[in-house]
LOTI-476045 format. One record per residue: residue number from 1; x, y, z negated of N, C-alpha, C in turn. Coordinates in Angstrom, 3 decimals. Example, Ala and Ser with C-alpha at 12.3 -4.5 7.8 and 13.67 -1.06 7.14 Angstrom:
// LOTI-476045
{r 1, {13.190, -5.690, -7.800}, {12.300, -4.500, -7.800}, {13.200, -3.300, -7.800}}
{r 2, {12.850, -2.250, -7.080}, {13.670, -1.060, -7.140}, {12.900, 0.030, -7.870}}
//
This chain:
// LOTI-476045
{r 1, {-8.153, -18.977, -15.489}, {-7.116, -18.067, -14.873}, {-6.791, -16.927, -15.703}}
{r 2, {-5.599, -16.573, -15.940}, {-5.263, -15.418, -16.761}, {-5.412, -14.100, -16.033}}
{r 3, {-5.988, -13.188, -16.630}, {-6.338, -11.855, -16.171}, {-5.068, -11.080, -15.913}}
{r 4, {-4.952, -10.222, -14.891}, {-3.875, -9.493, -14.670}, {-3.881, -8.199, -15.654}}
{r 5, {-2.808, -7.874, -16.173}, {-2.701, -6.602, -16.962}, {-1.596, -5.710, -16.517}}
{r 6, {-1.861, -4.477, -16.236}, {-0.751, -3.619, -15.793}, {-0.685, -2.504, -16.711}}
{r 7, {0.470, -2.343, -17.394}, {0.832, -1.295, -18.343}, {2.235, -0.765, -17.899}}
{r 8, {2.312, 0.530, -17.877}, {3.667, 1.109, -17.647}, {4.027, 2.203, -18.599}}
{r 9, {5.294, 2.351, -18.587}, {5.728, 3.401, -19.662}, {5.063, 4.753, -19.351}}
{r 10, {4.675, 5.390, -20.432}, {3.962, 6.648, -20.239}, {4.865, 7.768, -19.663}}
{r 11, {6.233, 7.753, -19.759}, {7.029, 8.762, -19.247}, {7.576, 8.529, -17.788}}
{r 12, {7.155, 7.542, -17.138}, {7.701, 7.194, -15.859}, {7.116, 7.885, -14.667}}
{r 13, {5.912, 8.494, -14.896}, {5.223, 9.175, -13.758}, {5.960, 10.548, -13.418}}
{r 14, {6.194, 10.741, -12.232}, {6.991, 11.904, -11.805}, {6.200, 12.715, -10.727}}
{r 15, {4.965, 12.326, -10.362}, {4.263, 12.971, -9.331}, {2.833, 12.896, -9.556}}
{r 16, {2.001, 13.808, -9.110}, {0.496, 13.554, -9.160}, {-0.113, 14.294, -7.958}}
{r 17, {-1.264, 13.658, -7.578}, {-2.059, 14.238, -6.506}, {-3.413, 13.924, -6.784}}
{r 18, {-4.414, 14.697, -6.196}, {-5.691, 14.517, -6.336}, {-6.422, 13.997, -5.040}}
{r 19, {-7.352, 13.193, -5.108}, {-8.057, 12.769, -3.850}, {-9.633, 12.681, -4.340}}
{r 20, {-10.411, 13.004, -3.460}, {-11.883, 13.014, -3.650}, {-12.581, 11.783, -2.995}}
{r 21, {-13.361, 11.041, -3.750}, {-14.073, 9.865, -3.332}, {-15.129, 10.336, -2.257}}
{r 22, {-14.993, 9.792, -1.096}, {-15.928, 10.216, 0.002}, {-17.137, 9.308, -0.069}}
{r 23, {-18.258, 9.846, 0.542}, {-19.349, 8.917, 0.649}, {-19.021, 7.634, 1.417}}
{r 24, {-18.189, 7.635, 2.312}, {-17.906, 6.462, 3.165}, {-16.978, 5.583, 2.376}}
{r 25, {-16.509, 5.939, 1.127}, {-15.759, 5.092, 0.367}, {-16.544, 4.204, -0.606}}
{r 26, {-17.856, 4.439, -0.585}, {-18.739, 3.714, -1.580}, {-19.210, 2.404, -0.896}}
{r 27, {-19.226, 1.437, -1.704}, {-19.678, 0.077, -1.266}, {-21.177, -0.152, -1.582}}
{r 28, {-21.679, -1.390, -1.352}, {-23.090, -1.790, -1.662}, {-23.441, -1.695, -3.024}}
{r 29, {-22.450, -1.720, -3.980}, {-22.800, -1.657, -5.359}, {-22.898, -0.165, -5.816}}
{r 30, {-22.717, 0.752, -4.916}, {-22.855, 2.242, -5.108}, {-21.648, 2.778, -5.992}}
{r 31, {-20.523, 2.164, -5.746}, {-19.204, 2.706, -6.421}, {-18.093, 2.533, -5.455}}
{r 32, {-16.939, 3.169, -5.800}, {-15.810, 3.054, -4.930}, {-15.346, 1.598, -4.651}}
{r 33, {-15.317, 1.361, -3.408}, {-15.021, -0.132, -2.937}, {-13.501, -0.294, -3.075}}
{r 34, {-13.091, -1.602, -3.255}, {-11.836, -2.065, -3.346}, {-10.928, -1.653, -2.091}}
{r 35, {-11.451, -1.776, -0.872}, {-10.805, -1.499, 0.314}, {-10.403, 0.024, 0.283}}
{r 36, {-11.353, 0.870, -0.142}, {-11.154, 2.378, -0.192}, {-10.209, 2.748, -1.261}}
{r 37, {-10.192, 1.996, -2.403}, {-9.160, 2.256, -3.468}, {-7.711, 1.919, -2.882}}
{r 38, {-7.566, 0.885, -2.160}, {-6.329, 0.543, -1.527}, {-5.877, 1.697, -0.618}}
{r 39, {-6.821, 2.225, 0.175}, {-6.414, 3.340, 1.167}, {-6.069, 4.536, 0.318}}
{r 40, {-6.826, 4.781, -0.753}, {-6.369, 5.999, -1.557}, {-5.063, 5.734, -2.255}}
{r 41, {-4.778, 4.621, -2.662}, {-3.426, 4.282, -3.268}, {-2.369, 4.539, -2.196}}
{r 42, {-2.554, 4.068, -0.943}, {-1.682, 4.244, 0.151}, {-1.426, 5.666, 0.463}}
{r 43, {-2.502, 6.428, 0.450}, {-2.392, 7.952, 0.653}, {-1.575, 8.627, -0.536}}
{r 44, {-1.816, 8.243, -1.686}, {-0.982, 8.704, -2.853}, {0.418, 8.408, -2.666}}
{r 45, {0.689, 7.181, -2.273}, {2.101, 6.661, -2.022}, {2.780, 7.616, -0.969}}
{r 46, {1.965, 7.802, 0.155}, {2.549, 8.507, 1.307}, {2.858, 10.071, 0.880}}
{r 47, {1.945, 10.687, 0.057}, {2.243, 12.029, -0.478}, {3.370, 12.079, -1.439}}
{r 48, {3.550, 11.027, -2.211}, {4.661, 11.040, -3.039}, {5.983, 10.927, -2.384}}
{r 49, {6.070, 10.016, -1.504}, {7.361, 9.873, -0.628}, {7.672, 11.147, -0.017}}
{r 50, {6.522, 11.782, 0.648}, {6.797, 13.075, 1.398}, {7.256, 14.095, 0.440}}
{r 51, {6.683, 14.280, -0.790}, {7.138, 15.304, -1.739}, {8.593, 15.126, -1.966}}
{r 52, {9.094, 13.875, -2.144}, {10.505, 13.620, -2.394}, {11.360, 13.482, -1.147}}
{r 53, {10.914, 13.848, -0.026}, {11.678, 13.771, 1.247}, {12.038, 12.517, 1.628}}
{r 54, {11.202, 11.472, 1.510}, {11.525, 10.154, 1.851}, {10.550, 9.754, 2.985}}
{r 55, {11.132, 9.503, 4.174}, {10.196, 9.089, 5.356}, {9.650, 7.691, 5.145}}
{r 56, {8.410, 7.447, 5.370}, {7.864, 6.036, 5.322}, {8.239, 5.330, 6.598}}
{r 57, {8.376, 6.072, 7.693}, {8.634, 5.487, 9.030}, {10.168, 5.343, 9.175}}
{r 58, {10.593, 4.323, 10.041}, {11.996, 4.079, 10.147}, {12.837, 5.269, 10.558}}
{r 59, {13.883, 5.456, 9.811}, {14.931, 6.490, 10.204}, {16.155, 5.661, 10.490}}
{r 60, {16.797, 5.822, 11.625}, {17.952, 5.023, 11.951}, {17.721, 3.483, 11.782}}
{r 61, {16.443, 3.105, 12.087}, {16.064, 1.630, 12.085}, {15.639, 1.197, 10.700}}
{r 62, {15.791, 2.000, 9.640}, {15.420, 1.511, 8.295}, {14.208, 2.239, 7.789}}
{r 63, {13.301, 1.537, 7.180}, {12.060, 2.081, 6.639}, {11.627, 1.333, 5.333}}
{r 64, {10.664, 1.774, 4.725}, {10.121, 1.139, 3.604}, {8.864, 0.286, 3.885}}
{r 65, {8.788, -0.985, 3.432}, {7.585, -1.692, 3.645}, {7.070, -2.137, 2.284}}
{r 66, {5.700, -2.282, 2.132}, {5.046, -2.798, 1.047}, {5.116, -4.361, 0.913}}
{r 67, {5.531, -4.800, -0.261}, {5.673, -6.269, -0.396}, {4.502, -6.946, -1.159}}
{r 68, {3.970, -6.014, -2.058}, {2.827, -6.650, -2.756}, {2.002, -5.383, -3.379}}
{r 69, {0.728, -5.686, -3.729}, {0.016, -4.741, -4.493}, {-0.836, -5.447, -5.473}}
{r 70, {-0.837, -4.882, -6.701}, {-1.659, -5.379, -7.773}, {-2.499, -4.140, -8.255}}
{r 71, {-3.756, -4.399, -8.437}, {-4.644, -3.376, -8.988}, {-5.655, -3.862, -9.993}}
{r 72, {-5.697, -3.168, -11.106}, {-6.754, -3.504, -12.045}, {-7.729, -2.365, -12.168}}
{r 73, {-8.963, -2.514, -12.299}, {-9.987, -1.537, -12.376}, {-10.572, -1.378, -13.782}}
{r 74, {-10.702, -0.203, -14.315}, {-11.123, -0.030, -15.623}, {-12.476, 0.699, -15.713}}
{r 75, {-12.830, 1.517, -14.664}, {-14.054, 2.210, -14.716}, {-14.487, 2.400, -13.227}}
{r 76, {-15.835, 2.559, -13.046}, {-16.281, 2.907, -11.760}, {-15.969, 4.270, -11.267}}
{r 77, {-15.986, 4.566, -9.969}, {-15.801, 5.943, -9.338}, {-16.921, 5.953, -8.504}}
{r 78, {-17.477, 7.093, -8.238}, {-18.586, 7.389, -7.372}, {-18.374, 8.514, -6.398}}
{r 79, {-19.183, 8.594, -5.410}, {-19.012, 9.586, -4.327}, {-18.843, 11.048, -5.059}}
{r 80, {-17.945, 11.780, -4.404}, {-17.604, 13.113, -4.877}, {-16.764, 13.222, -6.134}}
{r 81, {-16.426, 12.014, -6.759}, {-15.569, 12.113, -7.924}, {-14.128, 12.600, -7.475}}
{r 82, {-13.597, 13.386, -8.212}, {-12.253, 13.912, -7.983}, {-11.339, 12.947, -8.807}}
{r 83, {-10.428, 12.236, -8.261}, {-9.558, 11.333, -8.934}, {-8.085, 11.844, -8.904}}
{r 84, {-7.365, 11.586, -10.064}, {-5.989, 12.097, -10.243}, {-5.144, 10.762, -10.122}}
{r 85, {-4.278, 10.849, -9.193}, {-3.318, 9.706, -9.038}, {-1.966, 10.148, -9.615}}
{r 86, {-1.503, 9.520, -10.637}, {-0.162, 9.778, -11.133}, {0.671, 8.648, -10.629}}
{r 87, {1.986, 9.022, -10.084}, {2.809, 8.107, -9.447}, {4.276, 8.157, -9.970}}
{r 88, {4.763, 6.925, -10.094}, {6.092, 6.834, -10.505}, {6.840, 5.582, -9.883}}
{r 89, {8.072, 5.454, -10.190}, {8.883, 4.414, -9.557}, {9.686, 3.676, -10.759}}
{r 90, {9.761, 2.381, -10.723}, {10.480, 1.676, -11.731}, {10.960, 0.285, -11.194}}
{r 91, {11.701, -0.381, -12.081}, {12.036, -1.798, -11.761}, {12.875, -1.855, -10.433}}
{r 92, {13.770, -0.920, -10.256}, {14.677, -1.019, -9.096}, {15.564, -2.263, -9.038}}
{r 93, {15.680, -2.776, -7.817}, {16.702, -3.799, -7.679}, {17.420, -3.426, -6.397}}
{r 94, {18.346, -4.379, -5.871}, {19.217, -4.078, -4.724}, {18.465, -3.656, -3.518}}
{r 95, {17.250, -4.165, -3.349}, {16.512, -3.890, -2.073}, {15.313, -2.917, -2.205}}
{r 96, {14.855, -2.668, -3.395}, {13.662, -1.833, -3.558}, {13.271, -1.750, -4.976}}
{r 97, {11.872, -1.752, -5.224}, {11.431, -1.630, -6.592}, {9.940, -1.574, -6.632}}
{r 98, {9.300, -0.948, -7.638}, {7.860, -0.767, -7.699}, {7.411, 0.715, -7.750}}
{r 99, {6.459, 0.992, -6.968}, {5.816, 2.255, -7.181}, {4.496, 2.090, -7.994}}
{r 100, {4.307, 2.793, -9.094}, {3.282, 2.504, -9.922}, {2.212, 3.737, -9.873}}
{r 101, {0.966, 3.382, -10.183}, {-0.075, 4.366, -10.135}, {-0.984, 4.240, -11.287}}
{r 102, {-1.362, 5.379, -11.834}, {-2.465, 5.430, -12.857}, {-3.591, 6.398, -12.298}}
{r 103, {-4.759, 5.879, -12.089}, {-5.846, 6.661, -11.525}, {-6.764, 6.957, -12.564}}
{r 104, {-7.054, 8.275, -12.667}, {-8.044, 8.738, -13.764}, {-9.016, 9.723, -13.097}}
{r 105, {-10.076, 9.989, -13.856}, {-11.020, 10.905, -13.430}, {-10.995, 12.120, -14.456}}
{r 106, {-10.359, 13.146, -13.954}, {-10.214, 14.492, -14.955}, {-11.506, 14.934, -15.496}}
{r 107, {-12.573, 14.806, -14.814}, {-13.807, 15.340, -15.429}, {-14.227, 14.829, -16.788}}
{r 108, {-13.970, 13.512, -17.023}, {-14.264, 12.880, -18.249}, {-13.126, 12.155, -18.891}}
{r 109, {-11.919, 12.254, -18.295}, {-10.711, 11.509, -18.680}, {-10.728, 10.032, -18.586}}
{r 110, {-11.664, 9.509, -17.902}, {-11.700, 8.065, -17.738}, {-10.585, 7.403, -16.949}}
{r 111, {-10.067, 6.323, -17.453}, {-9.039, 5.638, -16.654}, {-9.814, 4.775, -15.581}}
{r 112, {-9.574, 4.980, -14.420}, {-10.368, 4.260, -13.333}, {-9.507, 3.001, -12.836}}
{r 113, {-8.263, 3.087, -12.736}, {-7.529, 1.946, -12.216}, {-5.983, 2.227, -12.587}}
{r 114, {-5.353, 1.032, -12.567}, {-3.809, 1.061, -12.587}, {-3.337, 0.078, -11.504}}
{r 115, {-2.307, 0.524, -10.836}, {-1.743, -0.307, -9.671}, {-0.277, -0.281, -9.653}}
{r 116, {0.332, -1.287, -8.996}, {1.614, -1.420, -8.755}, {1.891, -1.822, -7.307}}
{r 117, {2.715, -1.248, -6.543}, {3.038, -1.634, -5.282}, {4.528, -1.812, -5.176}}
{r 118, {4.883, -3.088, -4.896}, {6.189, -3.442, -4.616}, {6.743, -3.006, -3.251}}
{r 119, {7.992, -2.555, -3.129}, {8.473, -2.172, -1.785}, {9.881, -2.558, -1.689}}
{r 120, {10.287, -2.762, -0.376}, {11.683, -3.060, -0.090}, {12.139, -2.112, 1.125}}
{r 121, {13.360, -1.953, 1.273}, {13.791, -1.329, 2.504}, {14.148, -2.334, 3.543}}
{r 122, {13.632, -2.000, 4.791}, {13.633, -3.058, 5.860}, {14.265, -2.483, 7.165}}
{r 123, {15.300, -3.175, 7.678}, {15.933, -2.862, 8.936}, {15.252, -3.435, 10.092}}
{r 124, {14.511, -2.561, 10.793}, {13.710, -3.008, 11.953}, {14.472, -3.634, 13.120}}
{r 125, {15.659, -3.151, 13.235}, {16.554, -3.625, 14.352}, {16.872, -5.097, 14.034}}
{r 126, {17.285, -5.394, 12.841}, {17.658, -6.794, 12.563}, {16.566, -7.675, 12.103}}
{r 127, {15.372, -7.010, 11.761}, {14.237, -7.802, 11.232}, {14.526, -8.432, 9.858}}
{r 128, {15.382, -7.620, 9.064}, {15.598, -8.214, 7.731}, {15.617, -7.053, 6.698}}
{r 129, {15.413, -7.576, 5.464}, {15.431, -6.673, 4.347}, {16.809, -6.114, 4.205}}
{r 130, {17.078, -4.903, 3.733}, {18.363, -4.309, 3.623}, {18.558, -3.600, 2.303}}
{r 131, {19.672, -3.298, 1.886}, {20.002, -2.678, 0.640}, {19.385, -1.203, 0.544}}
{r 132, {18.905, -0.978, -0.690}, {18.317, 0.377, -0.900}, {19.484, 1.420, -0.670}}
{r 133, {19.102, 2.476, 0.256}, {20.039, 3.491, 0.505}, {20.526, 4.161, -0.809}}
{r 134, {21.733, 4.442, -0.960}, {22.225, 5.101, -2.133}, {21.580, 6.477, -2.403}}
{r 135, {21.210, 7.200, -1.326}, {20.547, 8.411, -1.512}, {19.234, 8.340, -2.186}}
{r 136, {18.437, 7.308, -1.897}, {17.268, 7.023, -2.576}, {17.415, 6.847, -4.080}}
{r 137, {18.385, 5.902, -4.241}, {18.499, 5.460, -5.665}, {18.968, 6.640, -6.504}}
{r 138, {19.953, 7.504, -5.930}, {20.426, 8.688, -6.626}, {19.329, 9.718, -6.910}}
{r 139, {18.417, 9.874, -5.972}, {17.384, 10.778, -6.126}, {16.581, 10.522, -7.357}}
{r 140, {16.249, 9.222, -7.659}, {15.426, 8.895, -8.748}, {16.274, 8.566, -10.039}}
{r 141, {17.431, 8.135, -9.904}, {18.283, 7.691, -11.036}, {18.696, 8.921, -11.931}}
{r 142, {18.723, 10.096, -11.286}, {19.203, 11.236, -12.051}, {17.983, 11.959, -12.735}}
{r 143, {16.925, 11.427, -12.599}, {15.643, 11.914, -13.337}, {15.490, 11.268, -14.612}}
{r 144, {15.261, 11.946, -15.663}, {15.257, 11.384, -17.083}, {14.340, 10.195, -17.224}}
{r 145, {13.237, 10.195, -16.550}, {12.148, 9.190, -16.786}, {12.512, 7.865, -16.158}}
{r 146, {13.585, 7.748, -15.571}, {14.030, 6.436, -14.949}, {15.372, 5.875, -15.693}}
{r 147, {15.589, 6.274, -16.841}, {16.734, 5.805, -17.584}, {16.994, 4.351, -17.439}}
//
């Protein structure tokens, strides 16, 4: 089976946040567990959306839902490691796009993980995917890194 490879344009990251690996994030192998990394990616996504004024919860019946998540691990992280999550958006389509993540450890510059989270806009009243709001697209389309 082919290995997953995630690589994103260097200039597409538009937001960063730091999260500390908690003792409770450590698995039996004594490093950051997959489930905890997914939770940290979700927190970074929530902070990113909040920073750009985009509610995750439905507004007027429309919200964002995650359609997929791919993660590749490059280095272990351990309890109390400070991790830098760089976040960007790319590959827009009519209904959504991808939120991308580069996770590194500033203390030694190690690349810990790369991830991509697909998203679509969803109308909770109709129970169907809906077009990306123009305001969302305009917010990111006017930024240079999304040419």
